[in-house]
C-alpha positions in Angstrom: 10.1 92.3 41.2 15.1 94.5 42.2 18.7 96.6 44.8 22.0 98.1 46.9 24.6 100.2 45.4 24.9 100.1 41.7 28.7 99.6 41.9 28.5 96.3 43.7 25.0 96.1 45.1 21.9 96.4 43.0 18.4 96.9 44.0 15.6 99.3 44.1 14.1 101.4 46.7 11.8 104.3 47.2 11.0 106.2 50.3 7.8 107.2 51.9 6.5 108.4 55.3 2.9 108.0 56.2 1.1 111.4 56.7 -1.6 111.2 59.4 -3.1 107.8 60.3 -0.9 104.8 59.7 -3.5 103.2 57.5 -5.1 106.3 56.0 -6.3 106.3 52.4 -5.2 109.2 50.2 -7.8 112.0 50.0 -8.8 111.1 46.4 -8.9 107.4 46.0 -11.0 106.3 43.0 -11.8 102.6 42.9 -9.3 100.3 41.3 -9.0 96.5 40.6 -9.6 94.0 43.3 -6.2 92.8 44.6 -3.3 93.7 46.8 0.0 95.5 46.1 2.8 94.3 48.4 5.5 96.9 48.8 8.8 96.5 50.6 9.6 99.3 53.0 13.3 98.9 53.3 14.1 101.3 56.2 11.0 100.1 58.2 11.7 96.4 57.8 8.2 95.8 56.7 6.1 94.8 53.6 3.2 97.2 53.2 0.0 95.7 51.9 -2.3 98.0 49.8 -5.8 97.2 48.9 -5.8 98.3 45.3 -9.6 98.6 45.1 -9.4 101.4 47.6 -5.7 102.4 47.5 -5.6 101.9 51.3 -2.8 100.4 53.3 -4.4 97.5 55.2 -1.5 95.7 56.8 2.3 95.8 57.4 4.2 92.5 57.5 7.3 92.6 59.7 10.4 91.0 58.1 12.6 91.3 61.2 15.1 93.8 62.5 17.6 95.2 60.0 16.4 92.8 57.3 15.9 95.6 54.8 13.4 93.9 52.4 14.1 95.2 48.9 12.7 93.1 46.0 9.7 90.7 45.8 9.2 87.6 43.7 5.9 85.6 43.7 4.7 82.1 42.9 2.3 81.6 40.0 -0.6 80.7 42.4 0.1 83.9 44.3 0.2 82.0 47.6 3.8 82.8 48.4 5.8 86.0 48.3 9.6 86.0 48.5 11.5 89.0 49.7 15.1 89.4 48.8 16.6 91.3 51.8 19.5 93.6 51.7 20.4 93.2 55.3 23.7 91.8 56.5 22.8 90.5 59.9 22.1 87.8 58.9 21.5 87.6 55.2 18.1 86.1 54.4 15.1 85.7 52.1 11.7 86.2 53.8 8.9 83.9 52.7 5.3 85.3 53.2 2.5 82.8 53.1 -0.8 84.2 51.8 -3.5 84.9 52.9 -2.4 84.7 56.5 0.8 86.8 55.8 2.8 84.6 58.2 6.5 84.6 57.6 9.6 82.5 57.8 13.2 83.1 56.8 15.6 81.2 54.5 19.3 81.8 55.4 21.5 82.7 52.5 25.3 83.4 52.1 25.2 87.2 51.5 22.8 90.1 51.0 20.4 89.6 48.1 20.8 91.9 45.1 17.5 90.9 43.7 15.1 87.9 43.6 13.4 86.4 40.5 10.9 83.5 39.9 11.8 80.9 37.3 9.5 80.6 34.2 7.9 77.4 35.5 7.4 78.9 39.0 9.2 76.1 40.7 12.4 77.9 41.7 13.6 81.3 42.9 16.9 82.7 41.8 18.7 85.0 44.3 21.8 86.8 43.0 24.0 87.9 46.0 26.8 90.2 47.0 29.0 87.2 47.7 29.6 86.2 44.0 26.9 83.6 44.0 23.4 82.9 42.8 21.4 80.7 45.2 18.5 78.7 43.9 15.5 78.0 46.2 13.0 75.2 45.6 9.5 76.7 46.1 8.1 73.3 47.2 10.5 73.0 50.2 11.8 76.6 50.6 15.3 75.3 50.8 18.4 76.2 48.8 19.0 73.3 46.3 22.0 74.6 44.4 24.5 77.4 44.2 26.1 78.9 41.0 29.4 80.6 41.9 31.4 83.3 40.3 33.9 83.2 38.8 34.0 79.7 37.4 36.5 79.6 34.6 35.5 76.0 33.7 31.9 77.1 33.3 32.8 80.3 31.6 31.4 82.5 34.4 33.0 85.9 34.9 34.8 87.2 38.0 32.1 89.8 38.8 29.2 90.1 41.2 25.9 88.8 39.7 23.2 91.4 40.2 20.4 90.1 38.0 19.3 86.5 37.4 16.3 86.5 35.1 15.2 83.5 33.1 14.5 84.2 29.4 11.8 82.8 27.1 14.4 80.3 25.9 14.8 78.9 29.4 18.4 80.2 29.8 19.3 82.2 32.9 20.5 85.7 31.9 23.0 87.1 34.4 23.8 90.8 34.7 26.9 92.0 36.5 27.4 95.0 38.8 30.7 96.3 37.4 31.6 94.9 33.9 28.5 96.0 31.9 28.2 92.4 30.6 25.2 90.1 30.2 25.7 86.3 30.1 23.3 83.5 29.3 23.9 80.3 31.4 22.3 77.0 31.9 20.2 77.4 35.1 21.0 73.9 36.3 24.6 73.4 35.4 25.7 77.1 35.4 27.6 76.6 32.2 27.8 79.5 29.8 25.6 78.9 26.7 25.9 82.3 25.0 29.1 84.4 24.9 29.3 87.5 27.2 27.7 90.5 25.7 28.8 94.1 26.4 25.6 96.1 26.7 27.0 99.7 26.7 26.5 100.4 30.4 27.3 99.1 33.9 25.3 97.7 36.8 22.9 95.8 34.6 20.7 94.1 37.2 17.4 94.4 35.5 16.2 93.5 32.0 12.9 92.9 30.3 12.0 90.7 27.3 9.6 91.8 24.6 6.3 90.0 24.4 7.4 87.9 21.4 10.8 87.2 23.0 12.7 88.7 20.1 14.3 91.5 22.1 15.7 92.1 25.5 15.8 95.6 27.1 18.8 96.0 29.5 18.6 98.7 32.2 22.0 100.1 33.2 24.0 103.2 34.1 23.3 105.2 32.1 21.2 104.0 29.2 18.6 101.4 28.1 20.2 98.8 25.7 18.1 97.0 23.1 19.4 93.5 22.4 18.4 91.3 19.4 18.0 87.9 20.9 18.5 85.9 17.7 21.7 87.8 16.7 22.8 88.3 20.3 23.9 91.9 19.8 23.0 95.4 20.9 21.1 97.1 18.2 20.3 100.4 19.9 21.0 102.5 23.0 18.0 104.5 24.3 19.3 107.5 26.2 17.6 108.7 29.4 18.0 112.4 29.2 15.0 114.7 28.5 16.4 115.6 25.1 17.3 112.0 24.2 21.0 112.7 23.8 23.8 111.0 25.7 25.8 112.8 28.3 28.0 111.4 31.1 25.5 112.9 33.6 22.4 111.1 32.3 20.4 109.2 34.9 20.6 105.4 35.1 17.8 103.2 33.7 16.9 101.3 36.8 14.0 98.9 36.4 11.8 98.3 33.4 8.4 96.7 33.1 6.5 95.7 30.0 2.9 97.1 29.7 0.2 94.4 29.9 -0.3 94.4 26.1 3.4 94.5 25.4 3.2 97.7 23.3 5.1 99.9 25.8 8.1 99.6 28.2 8.1 101.7 31.3 11.5 102.6 32.7 12.3 104.0 36.1 15.3 106.4 36.5 17.8 106.8 39.3 19.9 109.9 39.4 17.1 111.6 37.7 13.3 111.7 37.8 10.2 110.7 35.8 9.3 107.4 34.1 10.3 106.9 30.5 7.6 105.4 28.2 9.2 103.4 25.3 7.3 102.3 22.2 8.5 98.6 21.8 7.8 98.6 18.0 10.0 101.6 17.2 12.2 101.4 20.4 11.8 105.1 20.9 10.8 107.2 23.9 7.2 108.4 23.3 6.4 110.0 26.7 7.2 110.5 30.3 5.2 110.2 33.5 6.1 112.8 36.1 7.5 111.8 39.5 8.6 114.0 42.4 12.0 112.3 42.5 13.9 109.2 41.4 11.6 106.1 41.0 12.5 102.5 41.5 9.9 100.2 40.0 6.6 99.9 38.1 4.0 97.1 38.6 0.7 96.5 36.9 -2.6 95.0 38.0 -3.5 91.7 36.2 -6.4 93.3 34.3 -4.1 96.0 32.9 -6.2 98.9 34.2 -3.7 100.2 36.8 0.0 100.8 37.0 1.9 101.6 40.3 5.1 103.6 40.5 7.4 103.7 43.6 8.5 107.3 43.7 11.4 107.9 46.1 10.6 111.6 46.6 12.1 115.0 46.1 15.0 114.5 48.5 16.6 112.5 45.7 16.7 115.4 43.2 20.1 116.7 44.2 21.6 113.3 43.3 22.0 113.8 39.6 24.0 111.4 37.4 25.9 108.1 37.9 28.2 109.0 40.8 25.6 110.7 43.0 23.2 107.8 42.1 25.6 105.4 43.7 25.8 107.6 46.8 22.0 107.8 47.0 21.8 104.0 46.8 24.3 103.6 49.6 22.2 106.0 51.8 18.9 104.3 51.0 20.1 100.9 52.2 22.0 102.1 55.2 21.0 105.1 57.4 18.6 106.9 55.1 20.0 110.3 56.2 18.1 113.3 54.9 15.5 111.3 53.0 12.0 112.8 52.8 8.7 111.1 52.1 8.0 109.3 48.9 4.9 107.8 47.4 3.3 105.2 45.2 1.8 106.9 42.1 -1.2 105.2 40.5 -1.8 105.6 36.7 -3.8 104.2 33.9 -1.5 102.4 31.4 -4.1 102.8 28.7 -3.8 106.6 28.8 -0.7 107.0 30.9 -2.6 109.5 33.0 -2.4 109.7 36.8 -5.3 108.3 38.8 -6.2 109.8 42.2 -3.7 111.0 44.7 -0.3 109.3 45.5 -0.3 106.7 48.4 2.1 107.6 51.2 4.2 104.8 52.7 7.2 104.4 55.1 10.8 105.2 54.1 12.5 103.2 51.5 10.2 101.4 49.0 11.6 98.5 47.0 10.3 96.5 44.0 6.6 95.7 44.6 4.3 92.9 43.5 0.6 93.0 42.6 -1.4 89.9 43.6 -5.0 88.8 43.3 -6.8 87.9 46.5 -6.4 84.2 47.6 -8.7 82.2 49.7 
């Protein structure tokens, strides 16, 4: 699942304050799929656990003082959850063992800007503020290698890596915070395999591959780039404004998630509101899902019947466009001054209609993960 300031720190956060009882269900909570949604609560230093059958918060897992958990990655067996933490004192990744929800911490060099599971599920990639990607072995929960930036011999750029997502071809695709470039590197040696690609925006820390692997969608300030993977070139820019036109004040495309059937791409916006729905055949915006403010991430249940949106809340609405977006990020991961409650919005991806009432949480939601129950 994203993650600090989009100038040098990338991540994702939403913000929510529980109304009433700490573990109260929303007034209208229709039944959903059996499973759990783990949601980082950045300002609260906890991971909220939501029972998605009832849309009820059933647990909060402490990650430690000032850890600021932001993005989650999970193992294929759903028995471990890794939280990339934004906190500086000290920088760490929190490991949650399921179903006990016990935790331990892996020290890292600098604040995590994201966290991503390898295709085979054996490694975790952690891009960090300190110009490095650390690689964690899932079997031992230890750092087994570090890919540093820049490395002129390896062809790696002098920029901060914000995204580290393995593609269908096995290469590690690295997005940078400042240059607006995506690189493809060997995940073991770190050597550049494909030349740097300018994607038409900056702060590209999240990207999604089409179901057949032929395209990559790159989220950035302030557009969504469509990349032809075979030709390795940008074929289209999808603009984020309501009218579909580009202006300097357009909101940034923050995190994108492919629908369970691969036919649609859902894109959160920061520096604006609503969720964009993109047809992945035509690469056109075909709809929007309303949010009360900027949203940070979308996650789906395994059966494809529910989608979950982390909505930061209406206090983000004055932050319109790229520069205010950066200010908003800085506030989200530091003091959280003036932020008001946010929510998790539940919807049906088959119809894109909202389901029930939003689920209130604590301040500062990050990138969540849906998991099946484990014994």
